[in-house]
N, C-alpha and C positions, 0 to 999 in steps of 0.2 A: 666719661671716664670707662675703660674697661673693666669688667668685673674682675674681682680676684678669682683664679682657677683653683677650687679646692679638691683634693682627692680623697676620697672617703674611704676607709676600709674597717676591718675588725676580725676578731676570732671566733666569734660566735654564728657566723654563716650570714649570707646574704640576706636571708628572710627574716632574721631575728629582729625581735620589736626594738631592741636597742638602737642597731645600725639605722634602721626605717626611720627612727624619730631623730637621730643625729642628722641624716639626709634632709628632713623635713626643716631643721632648725638651719643646715648650711643653706639651703635653696634661698633664705631670705638673705643671705649676706653676698653670693657668689655664684658662679658656673660651676656646678657640681658634676664629677664624674666618680663612679663608684666601683671598684675593683675589689672583691672580697670573696672567701671561699666559698664552694658551693655545699660546706657542709661544715659543722663544728670543729674547730682548729684548738681549743682551749687547752692552756697547758703546754703548748708546744714551742714555747719559748722563742728562739732565733732560729729555729730548724728551718732549712731550705730542701727544697726536692732534688734530689741528684740520682736517684736509683729508678726511677719512672718518669714517664713522659707527663706534661701538662696539656690540660685542654681548656679553653674559655669559649664562654658565649655569651652574646648580647641579650638579656631578658628584658621585657616590658613590666616595670614595675610603675606605680603611680608615682607621677611628679614629674616635673621638666628634665631632670637629670638623667643621664645615661648611666646605666648598668650593666655591670659584666661578673659574671660568674667563673670564677678560676678553680681548677681541680687542683688547689696545692695551698700551703700555708699562708699566715697573713705577711711574711717575709717576702715570699714568693709574689703575693699580690702587688706589693709596693714595686718589687724590682720590675715584675712583668708590665706593669702600668707606665713606668719610666720608658721600657724600651720598645713596647708594643702598641700601647694604646694612645697616651697622652701627644699632642702634636707640640706642647710647649711645657717648660716644667712648671709644676704646681706652684702657686705663692703659698700653699700650705697643705698640710697633709694631717688628717683627723681620723683617728682610730677608735672606735667603740661605737656607741655607749656599751660597754662591758656589762654583762650581767652579774655582776658580783665585785669584790673588791681587789684592787691591784696595789694597795698600799704595802708599805715597809717590804718586806723579803719576798712578797707575791710579784715585784717588778721583775725578778729574773727568770720567772716561769712562764711569764704573761704574754701570751701571743698578741693581744692588744697591745702592750708596751713596746713589744720587739718590733712591731710595724712602725711605730713611731719610731724606736730608735733607728731602723733601718733607713728611715726618709732623712733623718739626722747625720746618718754616715754620708748619704748622697748631699750633704750641704743645704738640706730642705729645713724650712721651720716645721714643726710637727708638735701635735698634744694628742696623749691618750685620754678618754674620759671612761671613767668606770662608776657604776653605782652600787652603792652597798646593798644590793637586793638580787638574790640569784633567780628569783621568780621570774617564769617567761611573761606573766602579766603584769611584771612590775611597772609602776607609774612614772616614766620619765619626763613629764610635762612640768613638772616644779623646778626641772633643771633647766628647762630651755633658757630662761633669761640670764642666768650665771653663766652658761655655756656660750651664748652668744656673745656674752661681755668680754668673756676671757679671750674668744677668738679675734674679736675685734680689736681688742688691744694689743694682741699678739702681731696683726697685721699692721698696725700701725707703729708698732716699736719692736721690730724684729729681734729676734733672741739672738745671743751669742752663737757664733758658729759651734755646731757638735753639742748644743744643749738643746733638749727638747724637753716637754712640761708631761708630768704624771699627775693627773686630776682625779680625785676621788670626791664622790659627792656620798654625806650619808643619807640613809633612808629615813627621811624627815619628811613631814608636809611643808610646803614652801616658807609659811609663814614662821615655821620652826627653825629654818637653817639662819645662822647668825652671821653669816658671811664668808669671806674669803681668807685663809692664811697661807703664806708660802712657808714651808715647813721644808724638814730634813728628813731622811727615810729613818723610820723607827728601828730601835734593835728588837727584831721580833721574829720568830722563825715557827716553822710546823714542827711539832713533835709527833713523829709517825709510826707506825708498825704495819706490817701485813697481816692480816686476819686470816688465819688459816681456815679453809672450809672443804666440804666434799661434793663432788656433784652427784648427779643420781646413778651417773656408773661408776661411782667409788673412787673417782681420781681427784687427787687434791688439787685446789686452785686458791689463789691469796688475792685478798680485795684490801687495797690502800686505804688504810684510817689514821686518825690521828685527831689531834685537837691544835688550836694555834696558841701560842704562847708569846704574848707580849712582856717583854722585859725591861719596858722603857717607857717611864711615865715623865720623861722630860717636856717642858711648856712647849717646847718647839718642834716637837716630833709629830709626824703625820697620824700616828694612831691616837695620840691626845688631842689633836685637833677634830678629828672626825667623831670622837667620843663626846668632844665639848659642844658637837652641834656646829662644826664648820665644814665648808669644804676645803679639802687640802691640797696643796700646789706643790710638787716638788720638782727641782730642776733636776733632770738626769743626764749624764753623759755616758759616751760610750766607750771613752779611755778609761779602762780599769786599772791602769799605773796606779801603784801606791807611792806617788810622788814623794811623799814625806819619808820614805824609808831607803830612799835611792842612795843616799852619801852613807848611811850606816852600814847597809849591804855590801856597798863597793869597798868599804874598808876592810870587812871581814872577807868577802870573796874573790876580789881582785887580786 
C-alpha cells in the first residue's frame, strides 16, 4: 500500500528542534515533505506575504524526507507547498511541534495553528502540536507515542470537513502524562501592557509585557486538562460565524 503523504510545517523555523522531532516521528508513519519558514514566525497568526516576494530552497537535513525552506509565514508555507512543491494532495498536514503553549486564546495568535487551519480551509486533514515548554532544548521524546497515536487515528478516522485539531502537551515526564482529553477552548486571555523604556540615544521604545489570565476552571476546558496532567485536544474550525445569534440579529437589524 502507498504510504500516506504528510506535509510538515511550523512557525519556529525549519531548523527548530520541535519540527525536527516531529519530522522523525512522521517518518515512521508516511512519506514526509517539509515546507517551513526559514526563520522564526511565532505570533504571526494567519498572516500571508503580499508586500514582498518569496524565495525557497531545498536543504539537506538528516532523514529520508525532503525539506524546503521558505521565506514566508506558516500559512505561506502551506499555500506554497500545495501550489508549487507537492505533486499530489497530502493525506495529512501536521504543524509544530511548537515551543510553547497554543491552548485557549493562543490559538488565534499562533502561526503553528494558523498553518493547520489553512490546511483545513483547503479541505485537508490537519493537526497542530504544541509542547508547554518554550526552551530551545525542550525534551520532545516523551510526546512521541501520543503524537503518533493521534496521527494514526486521524488517518484512519478522518475529521469532518473544516475541522482541525489543536493538540497541547504538558511539560511532564512520559510516565506523568495521564492521557488524552478532548476539550473546549478555555476562557482565558493575556492581560497586556507596553513597558516604556529609553534606548542609549534617549529615544522611547516599548516592549510588550503582561501575564496570562485563566478565567475558566471548567472541567472540560483545555487549560484545566493541561493543569491536571492531560494532553488537551481541541477541535477547531475556521468558520467564525456566531450561528447561534443569527436569528436574534436578523430580528433586530433586518
